[in-house]
N, C-alpha and C positions, 0 to 999 in steps of 0.2 A: 138743402141747396144742392143743385147739380153743378158739375164742373163747367158745363157750357154757360152757366149763368155768371160764373166768376171771370171767365176769359173775356178779353177785350177784342178778340178776333172772331170773324164770322166763320163758323165751322162748316157752313154750306158751300164755301168757296173751294174749288178744286185746288189742291196743293200740288205744285209742280215738283216732280221728283228729280228733274235735271234743269239746271240753269244754263241757258244758251248765252254764252259770252258774246256772241256776235249779234244778238238781237238787241238793237239799240233804239227801237221804235219808242216814241214818247209814251204810248199806252203801256208797253211792257215795262219801261223804266219806272213809270209812276206806280204800277202794280207791284213791282219788286220792292220799291222803297216802302210803300204803304203796308206790305205784308211781312216785312222783315221784323223779326222779334229779337231785340237786343237783350242779352242776359248780362249778368254782372261780369262773367268771364269774357264775353265778347267786348264789352265796354272797356275792360282793362287792356285787351289786345289793340283796340283802336287807339286808345290813349298812348300806349307804348309806341305804336307806330308813328303817330303824329309827333310825339315828343322827339323821337330820333330824326324824323324827316325834317322837322323845322329847326333842328340843331345845326351846328357847323360841320356835320359829318359830310364827307365828300362822296362816299359810295352811297348810291340810292337803290341798289338792287334789293329785292325782297323775295324770300322763299317762303311759300305757304305750304305746309305739309299736314297731312292728316289722313285718316282712313277714308275709303270710298264712302260717299254719302255723309261725310261729317260737316259739310257746309263750306268747303274751301272756295269753290267757285262763287258762291253767293257772297261770302265774306270779301273776296277779292273784287267782285263787281261793285259792291257798295263802297269799298275803299276807292275804287276808280271813280265812282260818281262823286265822292267827297273831294277828291283831288281835282278833277276836271271842272266840277261845279257848274255843269251845263244847265241851262234852263229847262225845267220840266213843267209844262202847262203854266208858264209864266212865273214860276218860282224857282230860285236856285236850288239845285239838288241838295246841296249841303244843308240849307234851311229845312228842307223836307226830312232829311235824315236825322238832323238834330232833334226833331220832334220824337223820333223813335227812342231816344234816351230818357224820355220822361219817366220818372219813378225809379230810376236806377240810383243806387247809393252814390253819393257825391256827384249828383246830377249837374249842379252848377259848375263844379270844377272840371268835370268831363267835357261839358259843352264849351266852356271857356278854352280848354286845351285844343279841342277840335276846331274851334273858330280861328286858331292861329294859322290854319291852312289858307285863310284869306290873304295872307301876305306872300303866298307862293303862287307862281304861275306854272301850271302843269299842262302837259298834253298827255292824255291817256289813250293808248291803243289797245283795244280789246280784240283778242283773237284766240281761237281754239286751234292749236297747232294740229290736232288730229283731223281737222276739217280742211287743212291747207294743203296745197300742192307744194311740197318741199323738194321737188326733183332738182331744182336749181340751188339747193342749199338753204339752210335755216336763215342765214344772214339776208339773202335775197328775199325770202318770204317775209321776214320782219320788216325790211325796208319797204317792200311793196305795200304792206299794211299801214306803215307810217305815212306813205304817200297818200294812200286812200283816206286816212284820217285828216289830211290837209286838203282834201277834195281835189287832189291832183291825179292825173292819169297814172295808172300803175304800170308804166312802161318807161322807155328812154325819154319820152317827152316830159313825163312827170319828174324824172331825175333832173333834166335840164331846167325845168321851171323851179324846182327846189333850189338848185344852185343860184338861180337869179334871185329868188326870195332871200337866200342867205346873204348874197352880195348886197342886196338892197336893205338888209336889216328889217325885213318884213316877214310876218308869219301868215298873213291872210291873203290868199290868192285873189279874192274879189277886190280888195284895196289895191293890190299891185296892178292888176289889169286896168282898173279905172284910172289909176295914176298915170299910166303910160299910153293908154289908147282911149278912144271914144266908144269902146265896146264894153259889154258885160261878159263876165266869165261864163255864165250859164249859156250865153249865145255861141261862144267859140269853143268850149271845151269838148263838145262831141266830136269835132274833127280831129282831136288829138288822142282820143281814147283808144282807137283801133290801130 
């Protein structure tokens, strides 16, 4: 028996050596999830994170460290997909990722723990700081990317709209615009972007 006959992955598919944190296309997301291999060690790290994240802990910062090429970006990106749980080809990302845990020791317990993320509402902002213009400072860069994740302009107009959303206790700009105008956000946002 050959190794390729034992593996459940297609060895003819090109393996990316670098994960692009900012490529959020549906095709790329689906590919990243379907090609992710969960080991016993990774499963433990995901469970440890979810257990702390869903506890009463106030601080939610996470530091992922490891050697170059050890899988930090891939791990973090899958974690982001689990938290945001955006739809990928009509299926919630978390459901797709949970399938990757099939065959892991304590599979049912692990899947149950990760499913607790369903009670959390999260906004995940993916960015690669090395690809960003940080000339105005890291805080400005982070906030600009946060505005982008909300589909708001990455300028003073976006900041003003964000303030309006907070005041209105709304997080979706499309809902906000349709609530107060007879226009659609897609039709008016191009005037605010520049």
